[in-house]
C-alpha positions as CSV (number, residue, x, y, z in Angstrom):
1,M,0.0,0.0,0.0
2,G,2.7,2.4,0.8
3,A,6.5,2.6,1.4
4,E,9.0,4.9,2.9
5,V,10.7,6.5,0.0
6,E,13.6,8.4,1.6
7,R,16.0,6.0,3.3
8,Q,18.9,6.8,5.6
9,A,20.5,9.2,3.3
10,S,22.2,12.1,5.2
11,P,20.3,13.4,7.0
12,G,17.8,10.6,7.4
13,L,14.5,10.4,9.2
14,A,16.1,8.7,12.2
15,D,18.6,11.6,12.5
16,K,15.8,14.2,12.5
17,V,13.7,12.2,15.1
18,A,16.8,11.9,17.4
19,F,17.3,15.6,17.3
20,L,13.7,16.5,17.9
21,D,13.5,14.1,20.8
22,Q,15.8,16.2,22.8
23,P,14.5,19.1,25.1
24,G,17.4,21.3,24.1
25,S,16.4,21.3,20.5
26,Y,13.5,23.7,21.0
27,P,13.6,27.5,21.1
28,D,11.1,27.5,24.0
29,P,12.3,26.0,27.2
30,T,10.8,22.6,28.0
31,T,11.4,20.0,30.7
32,R,10.7,17.0,28.5
33,V,9.7,15.9,25.0
34,D,7.2,13.1,24.3
35,A,7.4,11.6,20.8
36,L,4.4,10.0,19.3
37,E,4.5,8.0,16.0
38,T,1.8,7.5,13.5
39,H,2.0,5.8,10.1
40,M,2.3,9.2,8.5
41,S,4.1,11.5,11.0
42,W,6.0,12.0,14.2
43,V,4.5,14.4,16.8
44,F,6.8,15.9,19.4
45,L,5.1,17.3,22.5
46,T,7.0,19.9,24.6
47,D,5.6,21.5,27.7
48,A,3.7,24.1,25.8
49,F,3.7,23.2,22.1
50,A,3.4,20.3,19.6
51,Y,5.6,19.9,16.5
52,K,4.5,17.6,13.7
53,L,7.1,16.1,11.3
54,K,5.7,14.3,8.3
55,K,7.3,11.0,7.3
56,P,8.7,10.7,3.8
57,V,6.0,8.2,2.8
58,R,4.0,7.5,-0.3
59,Y,0.6,5.9,-0.3
60,D,-2.2,5.6,-2.9
61,Y,-3.9,8.7,-1.4
62,L,-0.8,10.9,-0.6
63,D,2.8,11.5,-1.5
64,F,5.2,13.0,1.1
65,S,8.2,11.5,-0.6
66,T,9.9,14.9,-1.3
67,L,10.9,17.8,0.8
68,E,8.8,20.2,-1.3
69,A,5.7,18.0,-1.0
70,R,6.1,17.9,2.8
71,R,6.5,21.7,2.9
72,L,3.4,22.3,0.8
73,D,1.4,19.9,2.9
74,C,2.5,21.6,6.1
75,E,1.3,24.9,4.6
76,E,-2.0,23.3,3.7
77,E,-2.4,21.8,7.1
78,L,-1.9,25.2,8.7
79,R,-4.3,26.9,6.4
80,L,-7.1,24.4,6.7
81,N,-6.9,23.9,10.5
82,R,-7.0,27.6,11.1
83,R,-10.6,27.5,10.0
84,L,-11.5,25.7,13.3
85,A,-8.5,26.3,15.5
86,A,-6.8,29.5,14.5
87,E,-5.3,30.0,18.0
88,V,-3.8,26.5,18.0
89,Y,-2.0,26.3,14.6
90,L,0.8,28.8,14.9
91,A,3.4,28.3,12.1
92,V,5.3,26.2,9.7
93,V,8.8,25.9,11.0
94,P,11.9,24.8,9.0
95,L,14.3,22.1,10.3
96,M,17.6,23.6,9.3
97,R,21.0,21.9,8.8
98,A,24.1,24.0,9.3
99,P,27.3,23.5,7.3
100,D,28.8,21.6,10.2
101,G,25.9,19.1,10.0
102,T,24.1,20.2,13.2
103,F,20.3,20.7,13.2
104,G,18.2,23.7,14.3
105,L,14.6,24.8,14.3
106,G,14.8,27.9,12.2
107,G,18.0,29.9,12.0
108,Q,20.8,29.6,9.5
109,G,21.5,26.7,7.1
110,Q,19.7,24.6,4.6
111,P,16.1,23.4,5.2
112,V,16.0,19.6,5.4
113,D,12.4,19.3,6.5
114,W,9.4,21.2,7.8
115,L,7.2,21.0,10.8
116,V,3.8,22.3,11.8
117,K,4.0,24.1,15.2
118,M,0.9,24.0,17.3
119,R,-0.1,25.2,20.7
120,R,-0.5,22.1,23.0
121,L,-4.1,21.5,24.2
122,P,-5.0,20.2,27.6
123,Q,-5.7,16.5,27.3
124,E,-8.3,16.5,30.0
125,W,-10.5,18.8,27.9
126,M,-10.4,16.6,24.8
127,L,-13.8,15.1,24.0
128,D,-12.6,11.4,24.1
129,D,-11.2,12.0,27.6
130,L,-14.4,13.7,28.7
131,I,-16.4,10.8,27.4
132,R,-14.3,8.3,29.3
133,R,-14.8,10.3,32.5
134,H,-18.5,10.9,31.7
135,E,-18.0,14.6,32.4
136,L,-19.7,16.2,29.4
137,S,-22.3,18.9,29.9
138,D,-25.1,20.2,27.8
139,A,-23.4,23.5,27.6
140,D,-20.3,21.8,26.1
141,L,-22.2,20.3,23.3
142,H,-24.2,23.4,22.5
143,A,-20.9,25.4,22.3
144,L,-19.5,22.8,19.9
145,A,-22.7,22.8,17.9
146,R,-22.6,26.5,17.5
147,K,-18.9,26.4,16.5
148,L,-19.6,23.7,13.8
149,A,-22.7,25.5,12.5
150,A,-20.8,28.7,12.0
151,F,-18.0,26.7,10.3
152,Y,-20.2,24.9,7.8
153,A,-22.2,28.0,7.1
154,G,-19.0,29.8,6.1
155,V,-17.3,27.2,3.8
156,A,-17.9,27.0,0.1
157,R,-20.6,24.8,-1.3
158,E,-19.3,22.0,-3.5
159,P,-20.8,22.1,-7.1
160,M,-22.1,18.5,-7.5
161,S,-25.1,17.0,-9.1
162,A,-27.4,14.7,-7.1
163,P,-26.6,11.6,-9.2
164,A,-22.9,12.4,-8.7
165,Y,-23.3,12.5,-5.0
166,R,-25.2,9.2,-4.9
167,F,-22.5,7.6,-7.2
168,R,-19.9,8.9,-4.7
169,L,-21.6,7.2,-1.8
170,A,-22.2,4.0,-3.7
171,A,-18.5,3.9,-4.6
172,Q,-17.5,4.2,-1.0
173,I,-19.8,1.3,0.0
174,A,-18.2,-0.8,-2.8
175,A,-14.6,0.2,-1.8
176,N,-15.3,-0.7,1.9
177,L,-16.7,-4.1,1.0
178,R,-13.8,-4.9,-1.4
179,E,-11.1,-4.0,1.2
180,L,-12.9,-5.6,4.2
181,S,-13.5,-8.8,2.2
182,A,-9.8,-9.5,1.5
183,A,-9.0,-13.1,2.5
184,E,-6.0,-12.1,4.6
185,F,-8.3,-10.4,7.2
186,N,-10.6,-13.4,7.7
187,L,-13.7,-11.3,8.4
188,P,-17.1,-13.0,8.0
189,A,-17.9,-12.6,4.4
190,Q,-21.7,-13.1,4.7
191,R,-21.9,-10.3,7.3
192,L,-19.9,-7.9,5.2
193,V,-22.0,-8.5,2.2
194,G,-25.2,-8.1,4.2
195,I,-24.1,-4.7,5.6
196,A,-23.0,-3.4,2.2
197,E,-26.2,-4.7,0.5
198,A,-28.4,-3.0,3.1
199,Q,-26.5,0.3,2.7
200,S,-26.8,0.1,-1.1
201,A,-30.5,-0.7,-0.9
202,F,-31.2,2.3,1.4
203,L,-29.2,4.6,-0.9
204,Q,-31.3,3.4,-3.9
205,R,-34.7,3.3,-2.3
206,Q,-34.2,6.6,-0.4
207,S,-32.5,8.5,-3.2
208,A,-34.7,11.5,-2.7
209,L,-33.2,12.1,0.7
210,F,-29.8,12.5,-0.7
211,D,-30.9,14.5,-3.7
212,E,-32.6,17.0,-1.3
213,R,-29.3,17.5,0.6
214,V,-27.6,18.3,-2.7
215,V,-30.3,20.6,-3.9
216,R,-30.2,22.5,-0.6
217,G,-26.5,23.1,-1.0
218,R,-25.5,20.8,1.9
219,I,-22.4,19.3,0.3
220,V,-19.3,21.3,1.4
221,E,-15.6,21.1,1.9
222,G,-15.6,20.2,5.6
223,H,-13.2,18.8,8.1
224,G,-12.7,15.3,6.9
225,D,-11.9,13.6,10.1
226,L,-14.3,14.8,12.8
227,R,-13.5,12.4,15.7
228,P,-13.7,12.9,19.5
229,E,-9.9,13.0,19.9
230,H,-9.8,16.0,17.5
231,V,-12.3,18.1,19.6
232,C,-11.2,20.2,22.6
233,L,-14.0,21.5,24.7
234,L,-12.4,24.6,26.0
235,P,-14.8,27.5,26.9
236,R,-14.3,28.3,23.2
237,P,-14.2,24.9,21.5
238,V,-11.5,24.1,18.9
239,V,-11.4,21.3,16.4
240,I,-8.0,20.1,15.2
241,D,-6.4,17.6,12.7
242,C,-8.4,18.4,9.6
243,L,-7.7,15.9,6.9
244,E,-5.4,18.1,4.8
245,F,-3.7,15.8,2.4
246,K,-6.6,15.0,0.0
247,R,-9.3,17.5,-0.7
248,D,-11.7,14.9,-2.0
249,F,-11.8,13.3,1.5
250,R,-13.1,16.6,2.9
251,I,-16.1,16.8,0.6
252,A,-19.2,15.8,2.6
253,D,-22.6,16.6,3.9
254,P,-22.1,18.3,7.4
255,L,-24.7,15.8,8.6
256,D,-22.4,13.0,7.5
257,E,-19.5,14.5,9.5
258,L,-21.7,15.1,12.6
259,S,-23.0,11.5,12.3
260,Y,-19.4,10.3,12.1
261,L,-18.6,12.1,15.3
262,A,-21.7,10.7,17.0
263,M,-20.8,7.2,15.9
264,E,-17.3,7.6,17.4
265,C,-18.7,8.9,20.6
266,E,-21.0,5.9,20.7
267,R,-18.1,3.5,20.3
268,L,-16.4,5.1,23.2
269,G,-19.5,4.5,25.4
270,M,-21.8,7.5,25.1
271,P,-24.4,6.9,22.5
272,E,-26.5,9.6,23.9
273,I,-24.1,12.3,22.6
274,G,-25.4,11.7,19.0
275,P,-29.0,12.9,19.6
276,W,-27.8,15.7,21.9
277,L,-25.3,17.0,19.4
278,L,-27.6,16.7,16.3
279,S,-30.4,18.5,18.2
280,A,-28.1,21.3,19.2
281,Y,-26.7,21.6,15.7
282,A,-30.2,21.7,14.2
283,E,-31.0,24.5,16.6
284,A,-27.8,26.4,15.8
285,S,-27.8,25.9,12.0
286,G,-31.5,25.8,11.1
287,D,-30.7,22.6,9.2
288,R,-33.3,19.8,9.2
289,W,-33.2,16.2,8.0
290,P,-35.3,13.0,8.0
291,A,-34.6,10.7,11.0
292,P,-33.1,7.7,9.0
293,L,-30.4,9.8,7.3
294,P,-28.0,10.1,10.2
295,H,-28.2,6.4,10.8
296,Y,-27.3,5.7,7.2
297,Y,-24.3,8.1,7.5
298,R,-23.2,6.5,10.8
299,S,-23.4,3.0,9.3
300,C,-21.3,3.9,6.3
301,R,-18.7,5.8,8.4
302,A,-18.5,2.8,10.7
303,S,-17.8,0.5,7.7
304,L,-15.1,2.9,6.5
305,R,-13.5,3.0,10.0
306,A,-13.6,-0.8,10.1
307,R,-11.8,-0.8,6.8
308,L,-9.2,1.7,7.9
309,S,-8.6,-0.2,11.1
310,I,-8.2,-3.7,9.6
311,V,-5.7,-2.5,6.9
312,H,-3.3,-1.6,9.8
313,L,-2.5,-5.3,9.8
314,R,-0.5,-4.7,6.6
315,D,1.7,-2.0,7.7
316,D,1.5,-1.4,11.5
317,G,4.1,-3.0,13.8
318,R,3.4,-0.8,16.8
319,H,0.3,-2.6,18.0
320,P,-0.6,-6.3,18.3
321,P,-2.8,-7.5,15.5
322,E,-5.6,-8.4,17.9
323,K,-6.2,-4.7,18.6
324,W,-7.1,-3.9,15.0
325,I,-9.2,-7.1,14.6
326,R,-11.2,-6.1,17.7
327,V,-11.6,-2.5,16.7
328,A,-12.7,-3.5,13.2
329,R,-15.4,-5.8,14.6
330,E,-16.6,-3.0,16.9
331,Y,-17.1,-0.8,13.9
332,L,-18.9,-3.5,12.0
333,D,-21.3,-3.9,15.0
334,L,-22.1,-0.2,14.7
335,A,-22.4,-0.4,10.9
336,E,-24.9,-3.2,11.2
337,L,-26.8,-1.6,14.0
338,H,-27.3,1.8,12.3
339,I,-28.2,0.5,8.9
340,E,-31.0,-1.5,10.6
341,R,-32.1,1.6,12.3
342,A,-32.1,3.6,9.1
343,R,-34.3,1.0,7.5
344,G,-36.7,1.2,10.4
């Protein structure tokens, strides 16, 4: 699926990570650095800031294999995330290499990579943490709903015909089924087909519901990855980690993105957040929709998340395989549950 393109040429990724893992490497004093690795990046947490370094990887859906590609993506990440978290996304910072071979953040020398600098957010106010502690309030959700309503009202509408939108949704159903059905994952084929067929049947029978969303201008360039771990419920909520590397992944119905967030909250143990959030959003935005539609969107998002989870078995060595199998099955449970609710 993907491969690291830049190897250990001088300077290599390992050299950069080793430098950024040291407290003395940062212009702002810090007592420690915590390094977090994902399949696309390294994130370095200092006392007050977070610095994201993109790995030199290439996948079907992104290409970070060159220095210029990583710089451009950092700039795009900054631009897009300032829509919902302007006070968090601070700058794109060059990682410089001096003539003597030493590294520095900014300063003199030749840029050898680029990082996104962010203000560090308090973990205890992230939505996933609040869910685990069951400390959410009605005021929290109303503030988030108002933030998202203002965001979606301000973004450009995507010019798309109703048939094109339905084709797009149908293609996603087919792609999810194709990937999840790979023999290597050993997932129950009959169940996968049953979920996908039910989703496709709803899309075909209820085509007018989707056509109405298009006609009303509800298809926009949104966030792309609206999950609880990306929501910080400060007195003025912020939403981080917009999916920046492929615009097509950000094109969605706001109700789809909100249903995605509701589904993820449900998986974490608070299914009641979905109705609360959708009600607050309807009040803040004036948007209305038929009751089955959020269930359809939740089901399809759950299938997508099952797919994204299970493919980690191919390229992830940081977690035991049992984790991704368990998570994929949890998402399939939700996909099945919500398509049944959509069908009534």
